[in-house]
C-alpha positions in Angstrom: 0.3 -0.5 0.4 0.9 3.6 -0.8 0.6 6.1 2.3 -1.3 10.0 2.0 -4.1 8.5 -0.6 -6.4 10.3 2.6 -9.3 10.4 0.2 -8.5 6.1 0.8 -8.2 6.2 5.0 -8.3 4.1 7.0 -5.8 2.7 5.0 -6.7 -0.8 4.3 -2.9 -3.0 4.2 -3.2 -5.7 1.1 -1.4 -7.8 3.0 -0.8 -8.8 7.4 1.4 -11.1 10.2 0.3 -14.2 10.5 0.2 -15.6 13.5 2.5 -18.1 14.1 2.7 -22.1 15.4 4.3 -23.0 18.6 7.8 -23.0 18.4 10.0 -26.4 17.9 11.0 -25.2 21.2 10.5 -23.9 24.6 12.2 -21.5 24.1 11.0 -18.0 23.9 11.9 -14.5 24.3 9.5 -11.4 25.2 8.3 -9.3 22.6 8.3 -5.9 22.3 5.3 -4.4 20.3 5.0 -0.6 19.0 2.1 0.2 17.3 1.0 4.2 16.2 -0.8 6.4 13.4 1.7 8.4 11.2 1.5 9.0 7.1 -2.2 8.3 7.0 -2.3 4.8 8.4 -1.0 2.6 11.0 2.2 1.0 11.5 4.1 -1.2 13.9 7.2 -2.3 15.0 7.9 -5.5 16.8 11.5 -7.2 18.4 12.3 -9.2 20.6 14.6 -8.9 23.9 14.9 -6.4 26.2 13.0 -2.9 25.6 15.0 -1.2 23.2 13.2 2.2 21.9 9.3 4.1 23.1 7.6 5.1 21.2 7.7 8.9 20.4 10.9 8.1 19.1 9.8 6.0 16.4 6.7 8.9 15.9 9.8 11.7 16.1 11.4 9.8 13.3 8.7 9.3 10.9 7.3 13.1 11.6 10.4 13.7 10.3 9.8 12.1 7.5 6.5 13.6 6.5 8.1 17.4 7.2 10.2 16.4 4.2 8.5 14.6 1.7 3.8 14.3 2.6 1.9 16.0 0.3 -0.4 16.5 3.0 2.2 19.0 5.0 1.8 22.2 3.6 5.5 23.6 4.2 7.2 19.9 3.5 10.0 19.6 1.4 8.0 18.2 -1.2 5.7 20.8 -1.6 7.8 23.5 -2.0 9.8 21.1 -4.9 6.4 21.2 -6.5 5.8 25.1 -6.0 8.6 26.7 -7.1 10.3 26.5 -10.7 14.0 27.2 -9.2 14.1 25.7 -5.6 17.4 25.2 -3.4 17.2 20.8 -1.7 19.1 20.7 1.4 17.0 17.6 2.6 18.8 14.4 3.5 15.9 12.2 2.9 13.8 14.0 0.1 17.3 13.8 -2.0 17.6 10.0 -0.7 14.5 8.7 -2.3 14.5 11.6 -5.5 18.0 9.6 -6.8 16.3 6.4 -5.8 13.4 7.2 -7.7 15.5 8.5 -10.2 17.5 5.4 -10.6 14.5 3.1 -10.4 12.9 4.9 -13.2 16.3 4.3 -15.7 16.1 1.0 -14.8 12.2 0.4 -15.8 12.2 2.7 -18.4 9.7 5.2 -17.0 7.6 2.6 -15.9 8.3 4.2 -12.3 8.3 7.8 -13.0 8.3 9.6 -9.8 7.2 12.7 -11.4 4.0 11.7 -12.1 2.1 13.7 -10.2 0.3 15.9 -12.7 -1.6 13.1 -14.0 -1.9 11.9 -10.6 -3.8 15.3 -9.4 -6.0 14.9 -12.8 -7.4 11.6 -12.0 -8.1 12.3 -8.4 -5.8 10.3 -7.0 -4.0 13.9 -5.2 -4.6 16.0 -2.3 -7.3 17.6 -3.4 -9.5 13.6 -3.3 -10.9 11.1 -5.9 -12.7 12.4 -8.9 -11.7 12.5 -11.9 -11.2 16.1 -13.0 -13.6 17.8 -16.2 -11.2 18.2 -19.7 -8.1 16.6 -18.4 -5.9 17.4 -21.7 -3.8 13.8 -21.3 -1.1 15.0 -24.1 -0.8 18.6 -22.1 -0.4 17.1 -18.9 2.3 14.2 -20.3 4.7 16.8 -21.3 5.8 17.7 -17.5 6.1 14.1 -16.3 9.9 13.8 -17.3 13.3 14.2 -15.5 13.4 16.8 -18.0 15.2 20.5 -15.2 18.0 20.6 -14.3 20.2 19.7 -10.6 22.7 21.8 -9.9 24.9 20.6 -6.7 25.2 24.0 -4.3 28.2 23.2 -2.7 28.7 26.3 -0.4 25.0 25.3 0.7 25.6 21.8 0.7 22.5 20.7 -1.5 21.4 20.4 -5.0 19.3 23.2 -7.0 16.6 22.3 -9.3 15.5 24.1 -11.6 11.7 23.1 -13.2 9.5 23.9 -15.6 6.5 25.4 -14.5 3.8 22.5 -13.2 6.9 20.3 -13.5 5.6 17.7 -10.1 6.9 15.1 -7.8 4.6 12.1 -6.0 7.2 9.6 -4.2 4.5 8.2 -2.6 5.1 4.9 -4.5 8.4 4.6 -2.3 8.7 7.0 0.5 6.6 4.5 2.4 9.1 2.1 2.1 11.9 3.9 2.4 10.3 5.7 5.7 9.8 1.6 6.4 14.0 1.3 5.9 14.7 4.3 8.3 13.1 3.1 11.3 14.3 -0.4 10.5 18.1 0.8 10.5 16.7 2.7 13.4 16.2 -0.1 15.7 19.4 -1.7 14.5 21.9 0.9 15.5 19.9 0.7 19.1 21.0 -3.3 18.7 17.9 -4.7 18.2 18.7 -7.9 15.8 15.7 -9.7 15.7 12.9 -7.2 14.6 9.9 -7.0 12.1 8.7 -3.3 10.9 5.5 -2.0 9.3 3.8 1.0 7.3 0.5 0.8 6.2 1.3 -2.7 5.2 4.5 -2.1 3.7 7.0 -4.2 5.6 11.2 -5.1 6.8 11.9 -8.6 8.6 15.2 -9.7 10.6 16.3 -12.6 12.4 13.6 -14.1 14.2 10.8 -13.9 16.1 9.8 -14.6 19.6 9.1 -18.2 18.9 13.0 -18.5 16.9 10.9 -18.9 13.3 10.9 -16.9 10.9 8.3 -13.5 10.3 5.3 -15.4 8.3 3.4 -12.6 6.3 -0.4 -13.3 4.2 -0.9 -11.9 1.0 -5.3 -10.7 0.6 -6.5 -12.4 -2.2 -8.1 -9.5 -4.4 -11.6 -10.3 -3.3 -11.3 -9.8 -0.1 -11.8 -6.6 2.3 -10.5 -4.9 5.1 -13.5 -6.2 7.4 -13.8 -9.8 5.7 -10.3 -10.1 4.7 -9.2 -13.8 2.9 -5.7 -14.6 2.6 -3.9 -16.0 -1.3 -0.9 -17.1 0.5 1.4 -16.7 2.9 5.3 -16.0 2.7 8.0 -16.9 4.7 10.5 -13.1 5.6 14.0 -14.3 5.4 16.3 -11.3 6.7 14.1 -9.5 3.5 11.3 -6.2 2.7 7.6 -6.8 1.1 5.7 -4.8 -0.3 2.1 -5.1 -2.2 0.6 -2.9 -4.9 -2.3 -3.9 -6.3 -5.5 -1.8 -8.3 -8.7 -3.1 -6.3 -8.9 -1.3 -3.7 -7.7 1.2 -4.1 -9.9 2.9 -7.1 -13.3 5.1 -7.3 -16.6 4.1 -10.8 -17.5 6.9 -12.5 -20.2 6.7 -15.4 -19.4 2.1 -15.3 -15.7 3.0 -15.3 -13.2 2.3 -13.0 -10.7 3.9 -12.5 -7.6 2.7 -10.7 -4.6 4.9 -8.6 -2.3 3.4 -10.6 -1.3 5.7 -13.6 0.8 4.2 -16.6 2.9 6.9 -17.0 3.2 6.2 -21.4 -0.4 6.8 -21.7 -1.4 8.8 -18.9 -4.0 6.7 -17.9 -4.9 4.5 -14.8 -3.4 1.6 -16.1 -5.9 -1.5 -17.6 -4.7 -4.8 -17.9 -5.0 -7.6 -16.2 -2.7 -7.8 -13.2 -4.8 -7.8 -10.0 -1.5 -7.4 -7.3 2.0 -7.3 -7.1 3.8 -8.5 -3.6 7.9 -7.6 -4.2 10.3 -9.5 -2.1 14.1 -6.9 -2.1 16.9 -7.1 0.4 14.9 -2.9 1.7 11.7 -2.0 1.4 12.3 1.3 -0.6 13.2 -1.1 -3.6 10.1 -3.2 -2.5 8.1 -0.3 -3.0 9.0 1.2 -5.5 8.9 -2.3 -8.0 5.4 -3.1 -6.6 4.3 -0.3 -8.8 6.5 -0.4 -11.7 5.7 -3.9 -12.0 1.7 -3.0 -11.9 2.9 -0.7 -14.1 3.8 -3.1 -16.3 1.3 -6.0 -16.1 3.0 -9.7 -15.5 4.8 -10.6 -19.1 6.6 -7.6 -19.3 7.2 -8.5 -14.8 9.0 -11.7 -16.2 11.2 -9.9 -18.5 11.9 -7.4 -17.0 13.0 -9.4 -13.6 15.3 -12.1 -15.8 17.2 -9.2 -17.8 18.1 -8.7 -13.9 18.8 -11.0 -11.8 21.4 -8.8 -10.0 18.7 -6.7 -8.3 17.9 -9.7 -6.4 14.2 -9.0 -6.4 11.8 -11.9 -6.2 7.4 -11.2 -7.3 4.0 -13.0 -6.6 1.4 -12.0 -8.8 -2.4 -12.2 -8.7 -4.0 -12.2 -12.0 -7.3 -12.5 -14.1 -6.4 -14.9 -16.6 -9.8 -15.4 -18.3 -12.5 -14.8 -15.3 -10.4 -17.0 -13.4 -7.7 -16.0 -10.5 -4.7 -17.1 -11.1 -0.8 -16.4 -9.7 2.8 -16.1 -10.6 5.9 -16.5 -7.7 8.8 -16.2 -8.8 11.4 -19.0 -9.5 13.3 -18.0 -5.5 10.0 -17.8 -3.7 8.5 -21.2 -4.0 10.5 -22.2 -1.9 8.9 -19.5 0.7 5.3 -19.2 -0.3 2.9 -21.1 0.8 -0.5 -21.3 -1.9 -3.8 -21.5 0.9 
């Protein structure tokens, strides 16, 4: 799931941590659990051992990221970037997310497009709410969706000056939540946590084992299930990995008999319209898992398979749920088959 789409609150998790079977040994560790709300959704931090951190420390970290990357915080760095055509940016969170987003954009040949905010707003998935804007001109908007602007290092100010055309705007919705998971996870590791799971709005990262001495297990929802009546499609065992899911079946609205998905295809300028319902990605960090989950939702099933074959060095694994002539089918990448249980 992606954060900040307040029109869809409360945010619906596409997967959830599963109850683990009894441990095979009698040795268990105390589990520490911190829960809260942030970034338009909920978060959960679990780790074993003695208490290391307090809730206000997690809240402070997430608040810092909001002030950098939130479209809903009026004076955030992101909003300043989007308002001003020539802007100096010194914020570390912003610059890290921007450059990693651009790298994944280049790797996916534009399927992942952080500069897509003009189209996101036009189709009604921006801060203004979920409704189709009337009289949109896709050609003029698509002309703004690119990285064709200057990025000038400013050594004295230790930042970057961005010089953009009017209307060019950034949307980090498809990467910043995974990045937030990584920031909280790295904070836990600095505090000495070796066994933990961090989850924000459904994106998560797990290291080590749970309180029963077993690897963390995560359930992936069926596309047809609802938050009130959740049904699992599969269970994934996470062995020091991150996981993110993007789906076309929860974040949408209908108008004049047509369903509009929140995932926008940068090539067509329109919401995606293919048979891929849900993409779950496993990666070494949650920033990558989050961004590639969105990229694969844009690509569709076959292009995703082709991309994975061409980029084994990225060490990505996927679980795809798609509609095959009216029947829900799944695809599991080879490296994930031993870690997934289809239900």
